[in-house]
Every structure is written in C-alpha cells, then in structure tokens.
NUMARRO-923976 format. One record per residue (C-alpha): z, y, x; residue number from 1; residue in one letter. Coordinates in steps of 0.5 Angstrom, whole numbers, plus 500, padded with zeros to 3 digits. Example, Ala and Ser with C-alpha at 12.3 -4.5 7.8 and 13.67 -1.06 7.14 Angstrom:
BEGIN
+-----+-----+-----+-----+------+
!  pz !  py !  px ! seq ! type !
+-----+-----+-----+-----+------+
! 516 ! 491 ! 525 !   1 !    A !
! 514 ! 498 ! 527 !   2 !    S !
+-----+-----+-----+-----+------+
This chain:
BEGIN
+-----+-----+-----+-----+------+
!  pz !  py !  px ! seq ! type !
+-----+-----+-----+-----+------+
! 116 ! 796 ! 132 !   1 !    M !
! 110 ! 794 ! 136 !   2 !    S !
! 108 ! 795 ! 143 !   3 !    Q !
! 101 ! 796 ! 144 !   4 !    L !
! 097 ! 795 ! 151 !   5 !    V !
! 093 ! 802 ! 153 !   6 !    T !
! 087 ! 802 ! 157 !   7 !    G !
! 091 ! 804 ! 162 !   8 !    E !
! 096 ! 798 ! 161 !   9 !    A !
! 101 ! 801 ! 159 !  10 !    V !
! 106 ! 800 ! 153 !  11 !    A !
! 105 ! 804 ! 147 !  12 !    L !
! 111 ! 803 ! 142 !  13 !    D !
! 108 ! 804 ! 136 !  14 !    L !
! 110 ! 802 ! 128 !  15 !    R !
! 105 ! 798 ! 125 !  16 !    E !
! 105 ! 798 ! 117 !  17 !    A !
! 108 ! 794 ! 113 !  18 !    A !
! 103 ! 791 ! 108 !  19 !    L !
! 106 ! 793 ! 101 !  20 !    P !
! 104 ! 799 ! 104 !  21 !    S !
! 097 ! 798 ! 106 !  22 !    R !
! 097 ! 794 ! 099 !  23 !    L !
! 100 ! 802 ! 096 !  24 !    V !
! 093 ! 805 ! 100 !  25 !    A !
! 089 ! 800 ! 098 !  26 !    A !
! 091 ! 801 ! 090 !  27 !    F !
! 091 ! 809 ! 091 !  28 !    L !
! 084 ! 808 ! 094 !  29 !    D !
! 081 ! 803 ! 089 !  30 !    G !
! 083 ! 809 ! 084 !  31 !    L !
! 080 ! 814 ! 088 !  32 !    V !
! 073 ! 809 ! 088 !  33 !    Q !
! 074 ! 808 ! 080 !  34 !    L !
! 073 ! 814 ! 079 !  35 !    G !
! 068 ! 818 ! 083 !  36 !    L !
! 064 ! 811 ! 081 !  37 !    F !
! 065 ! 813 ! 074 !  38 !    L !
! 063 ! 820 ! 076 !  39 !    L !
! 057 ! 818 ! 079 !  40 !    A !
! 054 ! 815 ! 072 !  41 !    G !
! 056 ! 820 ! 068 !  42 !    T !
! 053 ! 825 ! 073 !  43 !    V !
! 047 ! 820 ! 073 !  44 !    F !
! 046 ! 818 ! 066 !  45 !    G !
! 047 ! 810 ! 067 !  46 !    L !
! 051 ! 811 ! 061 !  47 !    V !
! 047 ! 808 ! 055 !  48 !    G !
! 041 ! 809 ! 058 !  49 !    A !
! 035 ! 806 ! 055 !  50 !    A !
! 032 ! 802 ! 062 !  51 !    N !
! 036 ! 797 ! 062 !  52 !    Q !
! 033 ! 795 ! 069 !  53 !    A !
! 033 ! 802 ! 073 !  54 !    A !
! 040 ! 803 ! 071 !  55 !    A !
! 043 ! 796 ! 074 !  56 !    A !
! 038 ! 797 ! 080 !  57 !    A !
! 043 ! 804 ! 081 !  58 !    E !
! 050 ! 801 ! 079 !  59 !    I !
! 049 ! 796 ! 085 !  60 !    I !
! 048 ! 802 ! 089 !  61 !    V !
! 053 ! 806 ! 087 !  62 !    L !
! 058 ! 801 ! 088 !  63 !    I !
! 056 ! 800 ! 095 !  64 !    V !
! 055 ! 807 ! 096 !  65 !    G !
! 062 ! 808 ! 094 !  66 !    V !
! 065 ! 802 ! 095 !  67 !    G !
! 063 ! 802 ! 103 !  68 !    L !
! 061 ! 809 ! 104 !  69 !    V !
! 067 ! 812 ! 102 !  70 !    Y !
! 072 ! 808 ! 106 !  71 !    P !
! 067 ! 808 ! 113 !  72 !    V !
! 066 ! 816 ! 111 !  73 !    L !
! 073 ! 817 ! 111 !  74 !    S !
! 075 ! 813 ! 117 !  75 !    E !
! 071 ! 816 ! 122 !  76 !    T !
! 071 ! 824 ! 119 !  77 !    L !
! 079 ! 823 ! 118 !  78 !    W !
! 080 ! 819 ! 125 !  79 !    K !
! 083 ! 812 ! 121 !  80 !    G !
! 085 ! 816 ! 114 !  81 !    K !
! 082 ! 815 ! 108 !  82 !    T !
! 086 ! 818 ! 101 !  83 !    L !
! 090 ! 813 ! 100 !  84 !    G !
! 092 ! 811 ! 107 !  85 !    K !
! 095 ! 819 ! 108 !  86 !    A !
! 099 ! 818 ! 102 !  87 !    A !
! 103 ! 814 ! 104 !  88 !    L !
! 103 ! 817 ! 112 !  89 !    G !
! 098 ! 811 ! 116 !  90 !    L !
! 093 ! 810 ! 120 !  91 !    R !
! 087 ! 805 ! 123 !  92 !    V !
! 088 ! 806 ! 130 !  93 !    V !
! 084 ! 802 ! 135 !  94 !    R !
! 088 ! 797 ! 139 !  95 !    D !
! 089 ! 800 ! 146 !  96 !    D !
! 092 ! 806 ! 140 !  97 !    A !
! 086 ! 810 ! 141 !  98 !    G !
! 082 ! 813 ! 135 !  99 !    P !
! 077 ! 809 ! 133 ! 100 !    I !
! 071 ! 811 ! 131 ! 101 !    G !
! 064 ! 809 ! 126 ! 102 !    F !
! 063 ! 802 ! 129 ! 103 !    R !
! 071 ! 801 ! 128 ! 104 !    Q !
! 070 ! 804 ! 121 ! 105 !    A !
! 064 ! 801 ! 119 ! 106 !    F !
! 066 ! 794 ! 122 ! 107 !    V !
! 072 ! 795 ! 118 ! 108 !    R !
! 068 ! 797 ! 112 ! 109 !    G !
! 063 ! 792 ! 111 ! 110 !    L !
! 068 ! 786 ! 112 ! 111 !    I !
! 072 ! 788 ! 106 ! 112 !    G !
! 066 ! 790 ! 102 ! 113 !    F !
! 064 ! 782 ! 103 ! 114 !    I !
! 069 ! 779 ! 103 ! 115 !    V !
! 076 ! 782 ! 102 ! 116 !    E !
! 074 ! 787 ! 095 ! 117 !    R !
! 077 ! 783 ! 088 ! 118 !    P !
! 070 ! 782 ! 087 ! 119 !    G !
! 069 ! 776 ! 092 ! 120 !    V !
! 077 ! 774 ! 093 ! 121 !    T !
! 081 ! 778 ! 090 ! 122 !    L !
! 084 ! 781 ! 096 ! 123 !    Y !
! 087 ! 775 ! 098 ! 124 !    S !
! 082 ! 774 ! 104 ! 125 !    A !
! 086 ! 781 ! 107 ! 126 !    G !
! 092 ! 779 ! 104 ! 127 !    V !
! 092 ! 772 ! 108 ! 128 !    I !
! 090 ! 774 ! 114 ! 129 !    S !
! 095 ! 780 ! 114 ! 130 !    S !
! 101 ! 774 ! 113 ! 131 !    L !
! 099 ! 771 ! 119 ! 132 !    V !
! 097 ! 775 ! 123 ! 133 !    S !
! 103 ! 777 ! 129 ! 134 !    S !
! 100 ! 786 ! 128 ! 135 !    H !
! 100 ! 784 ! 121 ! 136 !    G !
! 092 ! 785 ! 122 ! 137 !    K !
! 086 ! 784 ! 117 ! 138 !    R !
! 079 ! 781 ! 117 ! 139 !    L !
! 077 ! 788 ! 118 ! 140 !    G !
! 082 ! 789 ! 124 ! 141 !    D !
! 080 ! 782 ! 128 ! 142 !    L !
! 073 ! 784 ! 128 ! 143 !    A !
! 073 ! 791 ! 129 ! 144 !    A !
! 079 ! 790 ! 134 ! 145 !    G !
! 083 ! 795 ! 131 ! 146 !    T !
! 091 ! 796 ! 127 ! 147 !    I !
! 094 ! 800 ! 121 ! 148 !    V !
! 100 ! 804 ! 123 ! 149 !    I !
! 105 ! 807 ! 120 ! 150 !    Q !
! 106 ! 815 ! 122 ! 151 !    E !
! 111 ! 818 ! 118 ! 152 !    R !
! 117 ! 815 ! 121 ! 153 !    V !
! 124 ! 815 ! 122 ! 154 !    S !
! 126 ! 822 ! 127 ! 155 !    G !
! 131 ! 820 ! 130 ! 156 !    S !
! 128 ! 817 ! 136 ! 157 !    H !
! 124 ! 823 ! 136 ! 158 !    A !
! 121 ! 825 ! 143 ! 159 !    F !
! 123 ! 833 ! 146 ! 160 !    Y !
! 119 ! 836 ! 152 ! 161 !    A !
! 124 ! 841 ! 155 ! 162 !    V !
! 121 ! 846 ! 160 ! 163 !    M !
! 123 ! 845 ! 167 ! 164 !    P !
! 126 ! 852 ! 168 ! 165 !    P !
! 121 ! 852 ! 174 ! 166 !    Q !
! 116 ! 852 ! 170 ! 167 !    L !
! 117 ! 857 ! 164 ! 168 !    V !
! 113 ! 863 ! 168 ! 169 !    G !
! 109 ! 859 ! 170 ! 170 !    W !
! 107 ! 856 ! 162 ! 171 !    A !
! 107 ! 862 ! 159 ! 172 !    Q !
! 100 ! 863 ! 161 ! 173 !    S !
! 097 ! 857 ! 161 ! 174 !    L !
! 092 ! 856 ! 156 ! 175 !    D !
! 092 ! 850 ! 152 ! 176 !    L !
! 085 ! 851 ! 147 ! 177 !    S !
! 082 ! 846 ! 150 ! 178 !    R !
! 087 ! 840 ! 150 ! 179 !    L !
! 085 ! 835 ! 144 ! 180 !    P !
! 091 ! 832 ! 140 ! 181 !    D !
! 089 ! 825 ! 143 ! 182 !    D !
! 091 ! 827 ! 150 ! 183 !    L !
! 097 ! 829 ! 148 ! 184 !    A !
! 099 ! 824 ! 144 ! 185 !    L !
! 097 ! 820 ! 151 ! 186 !    S !
! 102 ! 824 ! 155 ! 187 !    V !
! 107 ! 824 ! 149 ! 188 !    R !
! 108 ! 816 ! 149 ! 189 !    S !
! 107 ! 815 ! 157 ! 190 !    F !
! 114 ! 820 ! 158 ! 191 !    L !
! 118 ! 817 ! 153 ! 192 !    M !
! 115 ! 809 ! 157 ! 193 !    R !
! 115 ! 811 ! 164 ! 194 !    A !
! 123 ! 810 ! 165 ! 195 !    A !
! 121 ! 803 ! 164 ! 196 !    Q !
! 114 ! 802 ! 167 ! 197 !    M !
! 113 ! 799 ! 174 ! 198 !    S !
! 113 ! 805 ! 180 ! 199 !    E !
! 105 ! 803 ! 180 ! 200 !    P !
! 103 ! 803 ! 173 ! 201 !    A !
! 107 ! 809 ! 173 ! 202 !    R !
! 103 ! 812 ! 179 ! 203 !    A !
! 097 ! 810 ! 177 ! 204 !    D !
! 097 ! 814 ! 169 ! 205 !    L !
! 101 ! 819 ! 171 ! 206 !    G !
! 096 ! 821 ! 175 ! 207 !    N !
! 090 ! 818 ! 170 ! 208 !    R !
! 093 ! 823 ! 165 ! 209 !    L !
! 095 ! 830 ! 169 ! 210 !    A !
! 088 ! 830 ! 173 ! 211 !    A !
! 086 ! 830 ! 165 ! 212 !    A !
! 090 ! 835 ! 163 ! 213 !    V !
! 089 ! 839 ! 169 ! 214 !    G !
! 081 ! 839 ! 167 ! 215 !    S !
! 082 ! 843 ! 160 ! 216 !    V !
! 089 ! 848 ! 162 ! 217 !    T !
! 089 ! 852 ! 167 ! 218 !    T !
! 091 ! 855 ! 171 ! 219 !    P !
! 094 ! 850 ! 175 ! 220 !    P !
! 102 ! 849 ! 177 ! 221 !    P !
! 105 ! 851 ! 182 ! 222 !    P !
! 104 ! 848 ! 189 ! 223 !    P !
! 108 ! 842 ! 190 ! 224 !    G !
! 110 ! 842 ! 181 ! 225 !    T !
! 111 ! 834 ! 182 ! 226 !    P !
! 107 ! 830 ! 176 ! 227 !    G !
! 112 ! 829 ! 172 ! 228 !    W !
! 115 ! 836 ! 170 ! 229 !    A !
! 107 ! 839 ! 171 ! 230 !    Y !
! 106 ! 835 ! 165 ! 231 !    L !
! 114 ! 835 ! 162 ! 232 !    T !
! 111 ! 843 ! 162 ! 233 !    G !
! 105 ! 842 ! 157 ! 234 !    V !
! 108 ! 838 ! 152 ! 235 !    L !
! 114 ! 843 ! 153 ! 236 !    A !
! 110 ! 849 ! 151 ! 237 !    E !
! 106 ! 847 ! 147 ! 238 !    R !
! 110 ! 845 ! 142 ! 239 !    R !
! 114 ! 852 ! 144 ! 240 !    R !
! 108 ! 854 ! 142 ! 241 !    R !
! 106 ! 850 ! 135 ! 242 !    A !
! 114 ! 852 ! 133 ! 243 !    E !
! 112 ! 860 ! 133 ! 244 !    L !
! 106 ! 859 ! 130 ! 245 !    A !
! 110 ! 856 ! 124 ! 246 !    A !
! 115 ! 862 ! 123 ! 247 !    V !
! 113 ! 867 ! 118 ! 248 !    P !
! 111 ! 874 ! 120 ! 249 !    A !
! 117 ! 878 ! 117 ! 250 !    E !
! 122 ! 873 ! 121 ! 251 !    G !
! 127 ! 868 ! 120 ! 252 !    W !
! 133 ! 870 ! 117 ! 253 !    A !
! 139 ! 871 ! 121 ! 254 !    P !
! 143 ! 865 ! 122 ! 255 !    T !
! 150 ! 864 ! 122 ! 256 !    P !
! 154 ! 861 ! 128 ! 257 !    P !
! 157 ! 855 ! 127 ! 258 !    P !
! 163 ! 854 ! 124 ! 259 !    T !
! 169 ! 852 ! 130 ! 260 !    L !
! 169 ! 845 ! 131 ! 261 !    G !
! 162 ! 843 ! 129 ! 262 !    H !
! 156 ! 843 ! 136 ! 263 !    Q !
! 149 ! 843 ! 133 ! 264 !    P !
! 145 ! 837 ! 136 ! 265 !    P !
! 142 ! 838 ! 142 ! 266 !    Q !
! 136 ! 835 ! 143 ! 267 !    P !
! 135 ! 829 ! 147 ! 268 !    P !
! 134 ! 830 ! 155 ! 269 !    P !
! 127 ! 829 ! 158 ! 270 !    V !
! 126 ! 823 ! 161 ! 271 !    P !
! 128 ! 822 ! 169 ! 272 !    P !
! 122 ! 823 ! 174 ! 273 !    P !
! 121 ! 817 ! 177 ! 274 !    A !
! 124 ! 815 ! 184 ! 275 !    P !
! 123 ! 817 ! 190 ! 276 !    E !
! 119 ! 824 ! 188 ! 277 !    G !
! 115 ! 820 ! 183 ! 278 !    G !
! 108 ! 821 ! 182 ! 279 !    F !
! 105 ! 827 ! 185 ! 280 !    H !
! 099 ! 831 ! 181 ! 281 !    L !
! 092 ! 829 ! 184 ! 282 !    P !
! 089 ! 833 ! 190 ! 283 !    G !
+-----+-----+-----+-----+------+
C-alpha cells in the first residue's frame, strides 16, 4: 500500500502493482502485439513478398505501429489500461492519482518501445528500474510521472457511504447523470481519509470537492447541510442507483431470514464529521 499525494496535498491509499503482475500483463500484451503483427503481415502479404525492400520497410512500419501505437492508444482511450493490464486488474494513473492522458501514455510508450523492449534491453532496464524505485516505477513511469496501481484488491477495506437520514428525500430527486467517475473516486478517497487530515487541508479540499460536485449535480442540498454530509449523500445515492440497475427485471428471489445466532454483516460506518462542524459548503 502506498500513499500518493494529489494536487490538493491529500494522501490517497493506493496499492501499487507488484512486479510479477506487471510482468504477466506485459507478457499478455506481448502476445496481443504478436498476434496483431502476424495478422497485419498476412493481410498485407508480407510473407513471401517478391519486393524484399518494400517488405522490409512495411515490416518496420508494422513493428513501430504494433509496438508503439497499441499501448499508447489503449492507455489513452482506456484511461490507463491495456488488454494485459485489464486482465490482471492493473491501471496506470498519474502521480497525483488522476487519470492519464495522451501525453503520459505517449511518453511511457515511447520509452518502453525504444529502451525497455526485448530488442534493446530484454526488459531488463524496466525490471531493474522497478526494483530500484521506491514506487516500483519503470523508466517510462519516471519520465511520464505515472504509476501502475492494482485496482482489484480485497474487499475487507471497502468503503460504504451511508445516506444521512436528513437527505433521503432530497437524494431521490438528485440528478447524477453528469457526475464523472473520476470525481466520484476523488470524493470517495477524500471521505476515507478525512478523519486523518488536518483541519485546514480537510476544509480546503472538502470545499473544492463540494463545489465540483455541486457544479454537475442538481438540485443543491438543503440549506445548512454540512459538506461531509452532502458528499456522503451523493456517493450513497450513486451506489444505491447502481445496485438497483444491477437487479434483474424480475427482481431477486425471496431471501430466507437469517438463522438464530447469525447476524448479517454490516457495512462499516461513515467516517465521523470533522470536529467543530466540519467544512461547510461554499456560499
């Protein structure tokens, strides 16, 4: 587990991807790239081509396309994932835990293609860099300011936002259609860490997140709603609607009551509000 610091100076607990899982993901991506190369070579008729010079030029173009374009395009469009990373539950994020863009994906892909691929260092440069780096970064990550994290982790530390009773009625009319996933993730991370943050940092980031959420959701919360309750209510309603959407049209089968002496597991409580009323919604 590692603490990454966001642009608002808030530490987030993210599990860095282990080197073995990254190697397996790289191996799977290598198989995908090999398949794409063979498929393209067959389509363009490079095998047994009469013009050897033209065939050699096309092979070079294919190597660059498959070796560089595939990872850059995948990580840009898939927000830090390739097929290999998705299979292992990995994702590339910025050092501040935000989603990567084309620039970061291109820098990672270019350095990986030029320095770390089998034709140059047999992956040894990336492996050595990952072993030496305190965050397991390969050379491409160091240059791009990124880190590979493990998304699939044990549910023992799962966070559940519980709806404040005073906001139940308001939440039912809440429009969440414009709330992006990355903003919801930032709110979730903030609520998980709020109790350990200093009061100035908690108030500053809490107000920023409340303003950001308020700009993409309607209606606003009831007057006097504390910021922590507002953000918790938004997350709780978002999760409730996601759970309802996952229920089949015919509904769930009746669940038998628990046997005597067995209590169903309860979700962990919402982090307590900040002392002295916590942060307030921006006026």
